[in-house]
N, C-alpha and C positions, 0 to 999 in steps of 0.2 A: 337364755343365757344372760347373766348379770356381769357384763365386762367390768374389770376393775378400772377405776378412773385413770390410772396412769397409763394403761394400755391404750385407752381412748386418746390420751394426750399424744402419744407417739403416732397414732394413726392420723390425727389431725396434723401433726407436724409434717408427716410424710406427705399427706395430700397437699398441704398449703404450698410447699416449695417446688413442687414438680414443674409447674408452668413457668415459673421464674427462670428455670434452667433449661427450658425447652430447646432453644437454639444450639446449646452446647451439648446436650445429651442424647439427641436422636440416634446417633451411631454408637453409643456406649454400650458395653455388655450389661445385662440387667442387674448382676450382683454389684458391679462398680457404681451403677446408677443409684441403686438403693443405699449403698454405704455413703456415697459422696452426698447425696441429698439429704439423708438423715443427719449426718454429722453437721452440715451446715445449718440446717433449719433448727437444730436444737440450740445452737448459739444465738440464732435470731429469737427464739421463744424466751430464752433466759434473759435476754436484754430487755424484753417487752413483757415480762410476766405481770399478770394482773390487769392488763389493759384489754378488757373484753371487747370493747367496741373496735379498737384497733385490730384485735385478733380476728374478729368476724370479718371485718373488711379485707384483711390480708388473705384469709382462706378463700373467701367468695370470688376474689378477683384472680386468684392463682391456680385454682384447682381444675379448671376446665378441660385441659387438653391431654392429660396424661393418665386418666382413668376411663375405662370403658363402661360408663354408667348404664348403657343399654344392655350389655351382658351381665353386669351385676344385678340389674332389675329383673332380668330373665331368670337368672338363677334364684333370686329371692321369691318371685312369683310362681316358678316351677310349672307345672302342667297347665295352669289356668293361663299362662302367657299366650298360648296358641288360640285361645278363645277370644282374646282381645283384638280389636280392630287396630289398624295402624295408628289411628288418632288416639286410641286408648293407650296403646303401647308407649307413644310419645309422652303422654301425660303422666303415665306411671313412671317412667324414667326420669322425668323432670322432678316429680315430687319425691321420689326416692333419693334422688341426687340431693335435693335441698334438705331432706331430713338427715341424711348422713353428714353433710357439711355443717349444719348448724349443731348437730349433737357434738361433733368433734370440736367445733369452735368453743363451746361451752366448756367442754372438759379441758381443752388446752389451757385455759386461764388458771387451772389449778396445778399446773405442772411444778414438780419439785426437783429432786436430784437423782432420778433414776438414770441408769447408764444402759447402753445397748452393746450387746456383743453379736458379731457377725459370724455365722457358721461357714465352713468349707462349701464351696459351690461347685456343682457339676453340671455340665451342659454338653450335650452332643451336637456335631455339626448338623445343621438342618432342623434343630428343634425350634418349633414355633410357640410352645408353651413351656414355661420353666417355673421353678419354685426356688425362691431366695429365702433361706432361713435365718432368722435372728432370734435373739431372746432379750428380754427386759430383765435387768438386774438391779435389785435394790437391797441395801444392807438389812440383814436379819430376816429375809424372806427368800423363799424358793424362786428361782428364775422362772419366768413365764415364756414359753415358746411363742414367737410371733413371726408368722410366715407370710410372704407375699407371693401371689401367683400372678405372673405376667404372660401376656401373649404379644407376639409381633404384629406390627401394623405398618402401614406405608410410612408413618411418621415416627416410628420407634416403638419401643416396648411400653405396654399399657397394663396397668393393673386391672384384673377382673375379679379377684377375690382375696380375702385376707383370712387366715386362720389364727385364732388366739387359743393357745393351749390345745390344739387339735380340732377346734370347733370353728366352722366357717362363719364368718361375719354376716355374709349375705344370705346363705341357706337358713341361718338362724331365724330369719324372718319368715321363713316359708310357712310355718304352722299358723302364725297369727294372720298372715296374708290370706291363707286358704279360708280361714274362719270368716274373715271379712267378705270374701267372695261368696261364700255359702250363704251369708246373711243378706248382702246387698248387691251381689254381682260385681262385676269389674268396676262399674261406676261407683258402687259403695266403697271399694277399696281406694279408689281415687279420692273420693270425698274424705275418707278416713285419714289418708296421708295429708291432704290439703288442711284438714283440721289440726293435725300435729304440727305441721310447719307454721300455721297461723299462730298457734300457741307459743312456738319458739320466737316468732318475730315480736309478738306482744311483750313476752318476758324480756326480750332483749332491749326493748325501748324503755323499760322502767328503770 
């Protein structure tokens, strides 16, 4: 899936602001959390548009605690996850985390003037997983659905998947990850992710 740049921008925005609001958001309903964080971070992005170094630092220091990157990596790796050792699983999660964050940081610097609409939210008492629906709106184009999947944890709601126009962001990696595992095993996938992350770091320094 070739995600449109402005969708990546929003995901980066959403990632980057979560940890900043941690102390205030742990007990907030997931839809309120998504709406509050998204609206506030878009203001931050617009004030710093074009500063790629600052954007990268902002995301990498804010993203840690409100996304379940282990669960996201497990979904991306699929059936091969159970064949990885605990140490390999840790490496996979770290590298996939880094890949996502750096990809979004790069996209974030291109943010323009899209707006976000929030859809009605339904949640039953006792739900431990929920879906918060939004859509990205820009003049002259069809709105793109952008949905967040969150799960409850001892420290509040955490994102474990995102769907763009009905397509899972993390499961979208599954085919390419499986191909890497078939070719070089779990270690081969880890090395591939490390190579991609190294490329991102090198490009960011130029």
